[in-house]
N, C-alpha and C positions, 0 to 999 in steps of 0.2 A: 491624430494618432490611433492607430488599430486599437480596438478595445481588447481587453485580455479576458477569455474565457476559460475557466478551469473545467475540462469535461469530466465532471464527476459529481456524485452525490456525496462524496465523504465530508463529513464535518470536521474530521481531524485534518485533511489536506488544506480546506478551506482556511481553518483557523491558521494553521502552519503560515501559509501565504500572507493572510491579513496581519498576523502579529509580527510578520517580518516587513510590514508596511507596502506590500504590493497590492494594489488595488484591482481586483478581479471580481469577476462574476461566476457564479457557479450554477451550472446546468448538467444534469445528468445525462452521461450519453448512452443510451439503451442499447447494447448489444447482448448477444446470447453468450455470455462468459462460459456457463457451464459447457455448451456445446463446443466452445473454441477449446477450451480445456481438455474435454475428453479426446477430441480429435488429434490436438498435439500430443497428448499422451501417448495415444495410440502409434502415433508417427515416432517415437522415442524423443520427442523434444525435451530439453532441459528445463528447470525452473525458472532460469534465466532467459531462455528464448520465449517460454510461454509469457513472462511478465511484459518483455519488450513488446511482443506482438499483440497483446492484449491493450497495451497502452497505444499502440500505432491504431488500431481498429477504433479505438475510442475517440482519438484524435481527428480519426479521417470522417467518423460517423458525425463529429460535431461540425468540422469545416464544411461537410455538405449543408448542414443547417446555418452555419454562420461564417459565410466565406469571406466577410469583411473583417472578422476577428482573427487575433493570434490566439490559438488555441493551444492550452496546455493539457496534457493528458497523462495520468500516472496509473501503474497497476502495481500491486505487490504479490508475492507467492512465498508461502512458507512449505519448507521442504525438510523432511526429516528420514533419515535412511531410505531414500528414494520413494517415500510416500509423499505425494501433494496434500496439502490440508485446506479446506474451503472454510469460509467464515460458518460458524455454529449458528443455527436459528432458533435454538431455544436451550435452556437449562441442560436438559440431558444430553444434547449434542456438545456443548461447552465442556460438561464433565468427562465425557469421553476423550475429547480432543486433549484436555489435560491429562488425563491419564495415560494416553499414548505418548506425550511428550514427556511425561515424569522421568526425572533421572537422566535425561538425555539431552544431546546437543543438536539443535537444528538451526536452520538457516532463513533469513528472511530476505527476499530478493526484491529490491525496489526499482522499478524502471520509469523513468518520465521522458518523453518527447513534446516538442513544440513544432505545431504546423502554422504555416503562413502562406496564403495564396496558393493552396492546393499542395504544398512541398513541405517534407518535413527539414527543418531547419536547425535542429539540435536534437540530441537525446543523449541520455546517461543512464547506465545500470550500476547499481551499487549492492553491495552483499554484506549482511550484518550476521555475526555467529552467535546464538545465545545458548547457555547452558542452565537448564532447568532443575531446581534441587529436587531432592526425594522426599516431597511434601507428603504428611500422613493425610489418609482419608478423613479425618474429623476436620484439618484443616481445610481441606479442599471445600467441605461442605460450608464452612464458616466465610470462606472466600467467595464463594458463589451467593450467599446469603449479602454479604457486604457490598460486592461489586456492581451489584444492579443488572438492569437488562441490558445495558450500554455493551456489556462484554458479549453478549449473544451475538453482535453483529461485528466482532473483530476476529480476525484470522488469528487460530491459536487459543481464541478466549481470553485475552488479556490486553491491557493498556499499560505499557510500561512507564508512561508518565503518571498513572495512578498507583492504586492497589497492587496491580500486576508485578510493580518492582520487588515484591515479596517473593515472587515465584522463582528468583534466578539467583545464582551464584556468581555468574558473570555474562557480562555482554561486551563482545568484542565488535566494534564498527562503529558507522557514524548513528548518532542519537536520532537524527531525522530521517535517515533510511529506515530504522526501526519503525518509526511512525508512519512510515507509507510513502516517502519522496525523498529523493537525494535533493534536499533543499538548497544547500550552499552553492553546488553547481550551477543549479537554475537561477538562482539570485544574479550568480555572476554573469551567466549568458545574458541575462535580461538587460544588467547593467552594460555589458559592452554593446548590446545591440541598440542601445538608446531608450529601452522602455523605462529603466530605472535611471537615476541621476547617478553619474559617476563620481 
């Protein structure tokens, strides 16, 4: 049976799959995400189109490295009022993103694709809508102190499965989509495809 490879350096995505009993190897697929995003934004692409394209590019790149594998790739975009948000790199960027999202509703778009033998054999895009509460500046500094550096590499500067839950008044959509991957449809496909037991 073909080996499953997750074309991602995301600990959250690997943990989602492993916790669900999907045995796979994770290998980061190195593409110029920022370059692709800038080009797509300039061309008027939607966040949904960008997430799907980036997932496709990651899968294709990994397939070329591991042509014998079944490759899973995913990407996530955060969009608020037409603005795309990327992963912040430090405390200052995280603070700026959270202030920009404070009191507003934003969407997280998660896309996943599967490649086998050079062809896309499955894909899924899902969107979740999150409403962030109007937290105080003091609370924000407390949150940044408590949450630690892990959130510096999460789009939006939060992890819903942790302290980030306190940022929101409402979340509409699939939990796994918020975490970064439409997991249940992906598992369903793997089961139907004979990779997982039915």
